[in-house]
N, C-alpha and C positions, 0 to 999 in steps of 0.2 A: 505494501496499500503508499504511496507516496505522500511524503512530510508537508504540513503545513508550511509551509516559510513564509506566505504576505496573512497576518489573521488578523478584520478592521473592527472594530464594532463602538457602534454609536458616537462616528463621528459625525463633526460639527465645525465646520468653521462659520465663524462672524466678524463679519467684515463693517467699522461703524465707520459711514459716508461723510468723506470733510471734518476727520481729524487723525489721528495717530489712529496709523492703521495700513500700510502701503505695498504685505505683505513680507517686508524683510526688514532688515535694523535699518541699513542704509537709506528706503526711500522712507521710514518712521521720518529717522531724522531729519530728513529732506521737505517733506510737509512744513515737520513740526517747526524747523530755522521760517521755511516760507511765510506760515503762520505768524510766527513772531517780530517779524521784520515787517513786514505786513508788505510782502512780497508772492507772487502768483502759486500757485503750487506746481514745482517741476513735472510732477508726479500722474498730474489731469493734462485731458485733449484741451487740445482750446477748443475754447469758447464755451468747453467744460463747466458746466456750478454744479456741488452737491452743498445739500442743505445740511449743516452740522445736526449730527447725531443722530442720522439718518440709519439702520444697520441693512444691513445685506448679510444671508445667509446663505453664502454661497454653497456650502454643501450642508444638510441638513439630517442627520440619523441615518447613516452611510455605515450597512455590516456584509462586510464580505471574504472571504479565503480562497488562497490563492496555492493550490500547490506546487511543489517542485517538479521543473522539467516542462510546467504550461504555459503558452504563450497569450496571453488575455490578452482581446483589444475593449476597448474603453470606446465606444461612442456615443456622441451626446451632437445640439445643436450650441453652436457656439453661445459662451455663460452656463452650459447645464452643471460647470464642477471638474472638471475633465482636469483639467492643469491645477487642479489649484488641491486634486485629489492625488497627484501626480509631486508637485514640490513641499506635502508635507508627508511622502515614504521617501522621501528624498535628504529631507529635513532640513528645503530649502527654508520650512513655514513651521508654524506651530501651531495646533489644530488646539477650537476653544472647549470643544469638550470631548470629548470617548477618548479610546483606547488606540495602538499600534502595533502590532508585535510584531519583527521582522528580521528572523534565520536568516543570515551574511550577509554580506556586504554587496552593497547599489553603487550600478554607474550609469551615471543618468545624464542624459542629453535632454533639456528641458527647452533649451532652444540654440539658437546657431553661438558656438562658440563658449559656453557654459562649463567655465571651470578652466579656461584657458585665458594666458594672462601675454595681454597684445604685446611686451618690451621684449618677453620672453619667443627665444624661435620652438619653429613647431618642435627637436631632437627636444629640448627643457620643458614643453611646454609638459611631452611624455612621459621623463621624468618625475614632474613635477603631479600628472594625475596617477601614476601608480602609487607615489607616496602616502595622498588622500586615502587609497586604498589601501595603508599598511602596506605593501610589496618593497620588499630591499630596488635599491639599485641592479644586482644579478638577478636577479630574478627579472625586471625591467627590460636587461641587456640581454634573455632570452628572447624575447616579444617582438623585441626593438625591428629587426630586418623585417617582422612577417606585418609588422605597423605601416610600415613604408610605406614596403609592396602596396600592399593593400591599396592605401591609403594616393596615390596616386603619384603624391605630395613629395618627389626623391630629390628634386630638382629643388624646390623651396625649404626643403628640411631643415636646413641652418640658416633660415630668414623671419624675424622675429614676424611674430604671428599677425600684427595691428596690416603689415601690408596683403597678407591675404585678401582673398576675394572671398564673398559670403557661399560658394558653393566651393574653397578648398578647405573653408574653413568645418562646414562641413564633411566634405570627405575625414577629415584628419580626425577631428572628433569622433564621430562611428568608428571607424579602424580601432581608434585606444578605447573604446568601451567597448565594444566587442573583443577586441586579444585580449586584455588583461583582465587579470584573475578577481571576474565577482561572478557572485552565485546572482544577479539578481539586473536584467537590464532592463533600462526603463527609457522608453521612446515616446516626447511629443509632439509630433507633426511636421518635425525635421529636417527630414526625407525628401520633401515637395522643392527644396533648395538646390537639392545635386541635378545634374540633370539623366536624362534617362540610364542612360547607359547605367551609369554608378547607382543608380534606386534597385535597377534589377541584382545587379551585382550583392548589395546592403540587402536584399529583402531573403537575397539565397543565405545568406551570412549569416542571417537573423535564424531563422529553419534552421542553419545546421547547430547551429550556439542551444540551440530549444532539445533537436532531435536524438543532434553525437555529442553536445557535450554535456547536454540535459539540465541546463541552463534554467531560469525562469527571461521571459521577457510579457511586456506590459506593452500595449502597443497604440497609443490613442492616434486616429489621422480620419480629418473627415471623406478619403478617397476609399470607396468600399472594396472595389480592388484588388487593394494587396490586404487587409481585413478576411479579405474571405481566401485571400491564398496562399496568410500567413498564420491566423488565428486558430485556436481547437474549438476556444469558448468566449465569448465574449456578453458585457454587459451593456447596459442603455441605461445613461445616464443625464434626468431632466429633470430642472430645477435642485439641481444641489441630492438627490433621490437615487437610486437605482430601482428602475425602472422592470428591469428583463436582469434576469442571468441565466445564460442558457445556450444554447443550435445558436453558430454563428445566424446562418440563414432567416431565422425567424427573429434575431437580434436586430440584424436589418430593415425584416418588415417589418418592425415597432418602431423603429429610428425615421422610416418613411413617414409615415404616418405624423410624427411628432413635430417635421419639419415645415412650419407656418411660411402661409401669405405674407406677402411683405403689405406693405400700406402704397396706396394712390402717389406720395407722396415723399423722396427721400431723400433725405442729406444730403448729398457724395462728402462734403468733409470731413463725412465723421465715420470713413471706410479705409481703412490701409492702406498703403500702396508697399506692390513689390520693391523689390532694389532696380531693377530693371523699368520699371515705371518715374523710377525719384528725377529724375534729372530738370522737373521745375518748367517746361518749355508750355506746359499750359497744366492746367488742372479743371477736371469737372469737379462744381458745384453740389448744382442739382439736378433730379429726373422726375420728374410727372407724367403717371399713366394716364391719355387720353381720352376721353368716349368707355369711361368704363365706370363702371360700379365695385369693384370685387377685381383680383388679382384672379379669378375663375376663367379661364375665354372654353368656348365653345368651341371643340377644332372646326377647322379650315375656317375662322377669323382673323379680320387683321387683329396688331397691336400696336397701336400709335404708343412713340415717348418724345417727347418736349426734355431737352437736357441745356442745363445750362451750366457753359462754363468762362474760363475767361485765357488770353494767352496773354504771356510774362516775355512773349517777343515782336520784331516785327513782322508782316507778310507771312503772317502761317497759312497754309491751304494743309489744311489735314481734311482724313480720312475717317469713317465709325468702325471698326470691328466690332460686331456682335457675335460670343462665343457662348453655344444653349448648351449642359449640363446636365446630364438625370439627377436628381436630386442621391444615390450614392456615390457621387463626382464622377459618371462615364461624360467623355465629350459626348456630343450627341451631333450637333450641328458648327460650320460658321460662316457667315456672309460679309458681308462689308460694301459700304456706299459706293457706286458707283464714281458718284463726281466728286468733286474738293467742294471745301466752303470754307471760309475763308474767316480768318479771325482780327479784328484788333487787336493792339498790346494794350492792357490796362484794361479794357473796355468788356463786360459781359457779355456773349453771344450767345443764342437764345436758335440751337437750333432744330427740328422737329421729325419723325422721322419711323419707319413703320416697321413692321417684322409679319412676313406671312407662315402661318402654323402647319398651312394645309396640310406635312405629309405627318408632322409631328403626334406618335398617337398620345393617349391616355396617360399622364401622369403629373408626377410634380420635376419641376425643372428649375436650374437659378439657370440669372442673364447675367456674364460678367461682359465686360464695357472697353474697351482699349479705343485711346488715338491717337493718330500717327498720322505722319508725314511724308514724302516722296518725291526728294533733289531731284535736276536734269538730270542725273545717271543713273536714279534706279534706284538708287539705296534708301530701302526705311527705317525711319529712327521713330521707335515709341515717346508720344510725347507726354502722354499721361492714360492710364489702363483703373480697375474697378474689377477686385472676383469676384461673383457674388454677389454682384450691383442686388439683383430684383429676380425675387421667388415668388413663381406663378404652377397653375393650376392648367393641365387641359383637359380640358373632358369630353369622351363620347357625343357626336351627333348625332343625327339621328340619320345617316345618309352614313354612318360606320361603318364599313364593307362584310370586318372582323367580329360577328356576333358574343363572343365566347370571353372571357377574360383574357387579357396578353399578357404574353409572359416576354419584361421586359429583358431577362438572360438570358432564355431561345432562340427570341426573336427581334431582339434589339428594339428601335426608336422610333424607327422610319418606317409605317405605311404605304405603299405606293399605290393602294390601290388594287382594285380584281385582276386578275389574270384577263385576255381577253381569247376566248377562243373561235377559234377561226374557221366558216362553217364554206364548203368550196358550193 
């Protein structure tokens, strides 16, 4: 019988918004000093305000047991409590109530560069991480060559990591976490930064870590394909509680039911930007859905939007790229605007555009938007981008040819209509 390596009992985590409670000692001190000196809190988003004394329960009564050698997926919508749970397990922050018992050493990747010191080289950071796990220098030396080879960073291994790109950070950080002697490996959505080839390499390594080495893996991701590929068990978090624990397929089905449609007016300034979209050439500010009273659309209808943006350079001629994903993260389609539009520097520009849902089958989807320009040489440059900006649902119309319940996993996300049989 497998040993229990993680046991969580009635775990709760409360944040007191507008006061000390940033999750880490550094954030708490920054917020406290800003309040004392009358400055803006550096841990708040731009334009965000908090009501002092408001309580928010990130986790509210979580009970969980994880066996040695299990690969546990943790899924849920943004704000469900996934990252908070992993931070408590990694001892980054302490619980408000409850108890966590851990048997073995934990190696964590909660964000890009976790546990790295920017002034140290890649090689020095490997030794640092080994020391944190209680390994001797000679033990790290035995793993060094494997770590460097897997990370694909040999050329830069003696360069300070502050000069690494985000992708290089992830490659080295994952390689360190996967090869050093820890019984439990904790991963929080970090593989999204790496390239596709390296992601596949990492998933293969994580499978080996669990199956061949008998180590325990806790994996948080919004990509349901990797959850299906990697995990033997899955829990669904919603509003700080576990609402399901068990079969991976059933967990994904339940999670899809928790994905809620977006409001019809969105403030895009609140959405985070990926590294490749932080050029500051342009900035999308608002997205409004037109001619609709909800975010549920009947198949074959058109979705119309009004996008408000501002340009930060003169003479910008930009295009819109819209990418639609199924709610489990599977790409469905991509479409671009045929003609460019002009935006003047420093002025708000409103652009109205529409998307046709003719071939998209019933289900829940997300819409990502990218602004880009093409110069006279045909070179593309991303100006701004927002991932999963808008969530919506497509419902079957009366003329939907497939009357049976549609299986996205086996049949995909596009229906091309009926097969036309020709008669002589």
